[in-house]
BAGU-18958 format. One record per residue (C-alpha): residue number from 0; residue in three letters; x, y, z. Coordinates in nm, 3 decimals. Each point is the difference from the previous one (the first is absolute). Last residue first. Layout:
# residues N
 fimar guke      px      py      pz
   NUM  ala       X       Y       Z
...
# end
This chain:
# residues 309
 fimar guke      px      py      pz
   308  val   0.495  -6.944   0.796
   307  glu  -0.302   0.056   0.223
   306  phe  -0.042   0.334   0.176
   305  val   0.040   0.126   0.353
   304  gln   0.026   0.375   0.064
   303  val   0.038   0.133   0.355
   302  asn  -0.155   0.347   0.030
   301  leu  -0.300  -0.105   0.207
   300  glu   0.233  -0.175   0.243
   299  leu   0.194   0.322   0.056
   298  glu  -0.322   0.184   0.084
   297  pro  -0.116  -0.268   0.244
   296  ile   0.344  -0.058   0.158
   295  gln   0.115   0.334   0.134
   294  glu  -0.235  -0.008   0.302
   293  arg   0.154  -0.330   0.110
   292  arg   0.346   0.146   0.051
   291  cys   0.292  -0.219  -0.112
   290  glu   0.353  -0.022   0.132
   289  gly   0.208  -0.293  -0.127
   288  ala   0.333   0.172   0.038
   287  lys  -0.036   0.353   0.141
   286  trp   0.057   0.299  -0.230
   285  ser  -0.347  -0.044  -0.151
   284  ala  -0.111   0.039  -0.365
   283  ala   0.122  -0.349  -0.092
   282  ser  -0.215  -0.147   0.279
   281  ala  -0.318   0.153  -0.143
   280  ala   0.088  -0.142  -0.342
   279  ala   0.055  -0.345   0.150
   278  ala  -0.338   0.015   0.178
   277  ala  -0.171   0.095  -0.327
   276  thr   0.172  -0.288  -0.179
   275  gly  -0.109  -0.248   0.268
   274  leu  -0.358   0.122  -0.014
   273  arg  -0.008  -0.028  -0.378
   272  val   0.155  -0.348   0.017
   271  ala  -0.270  -0.107   0.248
   270  gln  -0.263   0.137  -0.237
   269  lys   0.144  -0.198  -0.289
   268  ile   0.021  -0.317   0.210
   267  gly  -0.360   0.014   0.118
   266  gln  -0.078   0.121   0.350
   265  gly  -0.069  -0.238   0.289
   264  arg   0.100   0.245   0.271
   263  ala   0.302  -0.212   0.094
   262  leu   0.104  -0.008  -0.366
   261  gly  -0.019   0.379  -0.030
   260  val   0.194   0.040   0.325
   259  ala   0.270  -0.232  -0.133
   258  phe   0.022   0.204  -0.322
   257  gly   0.033   0.321   0.198
   256  ala   0.270  -0.148   0.221
   255  val   0.196  -0.147  -0.291
   254  phe  -0.010   0.337  -0.177
   253  ala   0.116   0.174   0.319
   252  asp   0.290  -0.244   0.020
   251  gly   0.096   0.086  -0.357
   250  cys  -0.004   0.368   0.092
   249  gly   0.214  -0.059   0.309
   248  val   0.303   0.194  -0.117
   247  thr  -0.109   0.220  -0.293
   246  asn   0.049   0.329   0.184
   245  val  -0.087   0.349  -0.133
   244  thr  -0.234  -0.066  -0.293
   243  gln  -0.240   0.283  -0.086
   242  val  -0.302  -0.201  -0.108
   241  gly  -0.154  -0.111  -0.331
   240  pro  -0.242  -0.289   0.026
   239  pro   0.133  -0.346  -0.085
   238  val  -0.037  -0.172  -0.340
   237  val  -0.069  -0.373   0.032
   236  arg   0.028  -0.229  -0.301
   235  phe  -0.205  -0.318  -0.013
   234  phe   0.052  -0.356  -0.117
   233  gly  -0.267  -0.268  -0.030
   232  gly  -0.281  -0.167   0.197
   231  val   0.220  -0.275   0.146
   230  thr   0.191   0.286   0.162
   229  gly   0.279   0.233  -0.113
   228  phe   0.142   0.327   0.114
   227  leu   0.198   0.285  -0.150
   226  ala   0.092   0.286   0.228
   225  gly   0.028   0.374   0.045
   224  ala   0.247   0.211  -0.197
   223  glu   0.122   0.157   0.326
   222  gly   0.138  -0.338   0.100
   221  leu  -0.056  -0.280  -0.251
   220  ser  -0.133  -0.272   0.233
   219  leu  -0.075  -0.329  -0.171
   218  val  -0.307  -0.152   0.165
   217  ala  -0.100  -0.367  -0.024
   216  val  -0.344  -0.079   0.147
   215  lys  -0.102  -0.366   0.042
   214  val   0.351  -0.145   0.036
   213  gly   0.006  -0.373  -0.079
   212  ala   0.326  -0.037  -0.191
   211  gly  -0.184   0.058  -0.328
   210  leu  -0.102   0.342   0.129
   209  leu   0.366   0.081   0.065
   208  gly   0.099  -0.119  -0.347
   207  arg  -0.278   0.204  -0.158
   206  leu   0.140   0.303   0.183
   205  phe   0.336  -0.050  -0.172
   204  glu  -0.172  -0.031  -0.337
   203  lys  -0.185   0.324   0.072
   202  arg   0.331   0.170   0.072
   201  ala   0.153  -0.124  -0.324
   200  glu  -0.306   0.123  -0.190
   199  glu   0.013   0.339   0.173
   198  asp   0.358   0.073  -0.094
   197  ala   0.350  -0.013   0.146
   196  leu  -0.027  -0.294   0.235
   195  arg   0.372  -0.064   0.025
   194  lys   0.113  -0.352   0.082
   193  gly   0.045  -0.250   0.284
   192  ala  -0.374  -0.010   0.067
   191  leu   0.046   0.040   0.377
   190  ser   0.256   0.278  -0.042
   189  glu  -0.219   0.166  -0.261
   188  ala  -0.297  -0.015   0.237
   187  glu   0.200   0.146   0.289
   186  gln   0.116   0.291  -0.218
   185  leu  -0.351   0.057  -0.134
   184  asn  -0.166  -0.001   0.342
   183  pro  -0.135  -0.323   0.143
   182  lys  -0.358  -0.007   0.131
   181  val  -0.135  -0.345   0.088
   180  met  -0.363  -0.096   0.069
   179  tyr  -0.182  -0.314   0.115
   178  pro   0.318  -0.182   0.099
   177  gly   0.057  -0.338  -0.173
   176  ala   0.249  -0.196   0.214
   175  lys   0.258  -0.022  -0.281
   174  leu  -0.010   0.379  -0.032
   173  gly   0.163   0.026   0.342
   172  glu   0.314  -0.172  -0.127
   171  lys   0.057   0.257  -0.274
   170  leu  -0.108   0.288   0.224
   169  ala   0.240  -0.095   0.281
   168  glu   0.268  -0.082  -0.257
   167  gly   0.000   0.355  -0.136
   166  ser  -0.281   0.236   0.094
   165  ser  -0.282   0.059   0.246
   164  asp  -0.362   0.111   0.010
   163  leu  -0.218  -0.306   0.061
   162  ile  -0.374   0.052   0.054
   161  val  -0.171  -0.296   0.162
   160  lys  -0.372  -0.082   0.024
   159  ala  -0.135  -0.158   0.320
   158  gly  -0.150  -0.347   0.054
   157  glu   0.211  -0.133   0.289
   156  arg   0.160  -0.264  -0.223
   155  his   0.089   0.274  -0.248
   154  val   0.176   0.193   0.278
   153  ile   0.220  -0.298   0.087
   152  lys   0.088  -0.062  -0.365
   151  ile   0.092   0.368  -0.041
   150  ile   0.219  -0.021   0.312
   149  gln   0.208  -0.285  -0.143
   148  ala   0.030   0.180  -0.333
   147  tyr   0.119   0.309   0.186
   146  tyr   0.273  -0.208   0.163
   145  asp   0.105  -0.156  -0.333
   144  pro   0.336   0.181  -0.014
   143  pro   0.087  -0.125   0.351
   142  leu   0.013   0.256   0.285
   141  gly   0.337   0.064   0.163
   140  arg   0.027   0.360  -0.117
   139  ala  -0.333   0.177  -0.026
   138  leu  -0.204  -0.052  -0.314
   137  ser  -0.059   0.308  -0.213
   136  gly  -0.325   0.191   0.003
   135  ser  -0.369  -0.064   0.044
   134  leu  -0.231  -0.289   0.078
   133  thr  -0.364   0.113   0.014
   132  val  -0.279  -0.204   0.160
   131  val  -0.362   0.054  -0.108
   130  gln  -0.341  -0.103   0.137
   129  ser   0.139  -0.038   0.350
   128  leu  -0.100  -0.169   0.328
   127  arg   0.142  -0.345  -0.078
   126  ala   0.299   0.175  -0.157
   125  leu   0.094   0.142   0.341
   124  ser   0.042  -0.345   0.158
   123  arg   0.203  -0.136  -0.292
   122  val   0.210   0.317  -0.018
   121  lys   0.108  -0.047   0.363
   120  glu   0.078  -0.367  -0.064
   119  lys   0.222   0.095  -0.293
   118  leu   0.159   0.273   0.212
   117  lys   0.095  -0.248   0.272
   116  glu   0.151  -0.237  -0.257
   115  ala   0.236   0.271  -0.128
   114  glu   0.107   0.084   0.354
   113  gln   0.093  -0.363   0.063
   112  ala   0.196  -0.019  -0.326
   111  thr   0.198   0.308   0.099
   110  ile  -0.034   0.337  -0.175
   109  glu   0.307   0.204  -0.088
   108  pro  -0.037   0.373   0.062
   107  gly  -0.037   0.281  -0.256
   106  pro   0.172   0.061  -0.332
   105  glu   0.012   0.380   0.042
   104  leu  -0.158   0.199  -0.283
   103  leu   0.144   0.330  -0.121
   102  glu  -0.237   0.181  -0.238
   101  thr   0.075   0.304  -0.215
   100  gln  -0.264   0.226  -0.159
    99  ser   0.078   0.283  -0.235
    98  arg  -0.192   0.311  -0.107
    97  gly   0.323   0.203   0.017
    96  ala  -0.164   0.277   0.202
    95  pro  -0.247  -0.224   0.186
    94  asp   0.277  -0.242   0.108
    93  leu  -0.151  -0.297   0.180
    92  val   0.222  -0.239   0.196
    91  asn  -0.172  -0.325   0.102
    90  leu   0.171  -0.193   0.279
    89  cys  -0.086  -0.350   0.122
    88  ile   0.062  -0.117   0.357
    87  arg  -0.002  -0.369   0.093
    86  ser  -0.155  -0.207   0.276
    85  glu   0.255  -0.137   0.248
    84  gly   0.030  -0.375   0.050
    83  gly  -0.148  -0.223   0.274
    82  ile  -0.348  -0.005  -0.148
    81  thr  -0.343   0.115   0.118
    80  val  -0.286  -0.137  -0.211
    79  phe  -0.251   0.276  -0.067
    78  asp  -0.367   0.077   0.054
    77  gly  -0.047   0.367  -0.089
    76  asn  -0.321   0.203  -0.015
    75  leu   0.060   0.349  -0.136
    74  gly  -0.113   0.296   0.212
    73  glu   0.275   0.222  -0.134
    72  ala   0.160   0.043   0.344
    71  val  -0.023  -0.376   0.057
    70  leu   0.170  -0.061  -0.335
    69  cys   0.281   0.241   0.087
    68  glu   0.054  -0.166   0.339
    67  lys   0.031  -0.343  -0.168
    66  ile   0.255   0.133  -0.249
    65  phe   0.197   0.163   0.284
    64  met   0.008  -0.329   0.192
    63  gly   0.117  -0.177  -0.315
    62  asn   0.281   0.252  -0.040
    61  tyr   0.103  -0.072   0.358
    60  gly   0.025  -0.372  -0.075
    59  gly  -0.231  -0.210  -0.213
    58  ile  -0.300  -0.007  -0.231
    57  phe  -0.126  -0.278  -0.228
    56  gly  -0.330  -0.001  -0.187
    55  thr  -0.360   0.100   0.068
    54  ala  -0.227   0.292  -0.079
    53  val  -0.371  -0.026   0.077
    52  val  -0.256   0.188  -0.209
    51  glu  -0.361   0.112   0.029
    50  glu  -0.107   0.215  -0.295
    49  gly  -0.048   0.377  -0.014
    48  leu   0.213   0.103  -0.297
    47  ala   0.257   0.150   0.239
    46  lys   0.021  -0.337   0.176
    45  val   0.076  -0.176  -0.329
    44  val   0.257   0.273  -0.074
    43  arg   0.192  -0.057   0.323
    42  ala  -0.019  -0.378  -0.036
    41  val   0.156   0.015  -0.347
    40  asn   0.280   0.224   0.127
    39  leu   0.052  -0.255   0.277
    38  gly   0.024  -0.274  -0.261
    37  lys   0.267   0.186  -0.195
    36  gly   0.233   0.051   0.295
    35  gly  -0.037   0.299   0.219
    34  ala  -0.086   0.142   0.340
    33  gln   0.058   0.373  -0.032
    32  ala   0.273   0.261  -0.001
    31  met  -0.012   0.342  -0.166
    30  val   0.296   0.237  -0.013
    29  arg   0.006   0.351  -0.148
    28  gln   0.265   0.240  -0.126
    27  val   0.290  -0.245   0.018
    26  arg   0.333   0.178  -0.024
    25  phe   0.236  -0.143  -0.258
    24  val   0.370  -0.090   0.001
    23  gly   0.139  -0.110  -0.335
    22  asn   0.143  -0.292  -0.192
    21  leu  -0.318  -0.094  -0.190
    20  gly  -0.307   0.216  -0.054
    19  phe  -0.293   0.175   0.166
    18  asn  -0.099   0.341  -0.135
    17  glu  -0.262   0.065   0.272
    16  val  -0.041  -0.279   0.256
    15  ile  -0.336  -0.129   0.130
    14  tyr   0.082  -0.315   0.197
    13  thr  -0.249  -0.286   0.033
    12  lys   0.052  -0.266   0.266
    11  asp  -0.181  -0.332  -0.027
    10  ile   0.049  -0.209   0.313
     9  ala  -0.014  -0.349  -0.132
     8  thr  -0.196  -0.323  -0.032
     7  asn   0.148  -0.293  -0.193
     6  val  -0.261  -0.278   0.015
     5  thr  -0.291   0.235  -0.056
     4  val  -0.340  -0.172  -0.015
     3  thr  -0.324   0.197  -0.037
     2  thr  -0.331  -0.141   0.121
     1  ile  -0.331   0.137  -0.132
     0  met  -0.329  -0.033   0.187
# end
């Protein structure tokens, strides 16, 4: 089983708007709303790939009720901590004509110390049944910067592997607990490093630092250009298959899901990276964030290139 943790769940609304811009009035051509937050995108793709998954995190208010109803409609197993605050709404405006993408992300509710402890106990019980636990997204307000690090230590004690996909202080502090895999994008990596990572050698040096901190698989996401990842066995470049990209929101989550599925199935790291890359490509070709159809995966996976650098 795979457990996904989302501490800042959301209703993800996608608007399709032709010729969107500032200081105007625009008619929305199409609206899509779904349960969101990075960990829920991960759970959605894990389920699409055929593995058992439970999504946990915080939900609250009327938005939380909608999130729960969406998960039930999708057949996704949810085991959440209910909070006093209202779960957030995040907007993604896609303009097919201008080929632009604009995101508006609400900050979300503030979590109390008691609510934070309840989720830690929830994760502890789920980790006992899981091969992999994923921690995705920003920390909700009220949580300490080392909250992910606290959860990672709990999961380690229960014998599961942890994938951490976050940024800023949450990532910096989380690294101290030694997650199995991390996946910053280039912007997040440069922020963590405190400098530009303009070439491959600089990027490999950054990954060496992550491996030295106890990470077993360090992935640097490069968007449509693929990824660079490092392990004790060396460094590898990943070239994704070509697809018609329509929505990049959720692609990183799909990668995490595919990698987690590979780990849960006992695959080697390279094969897990291939599966994650194929899932990300499938998500990029869908209007919905984090959508992935299982029948797309075999051909996409065959066209993922992984070579040592």
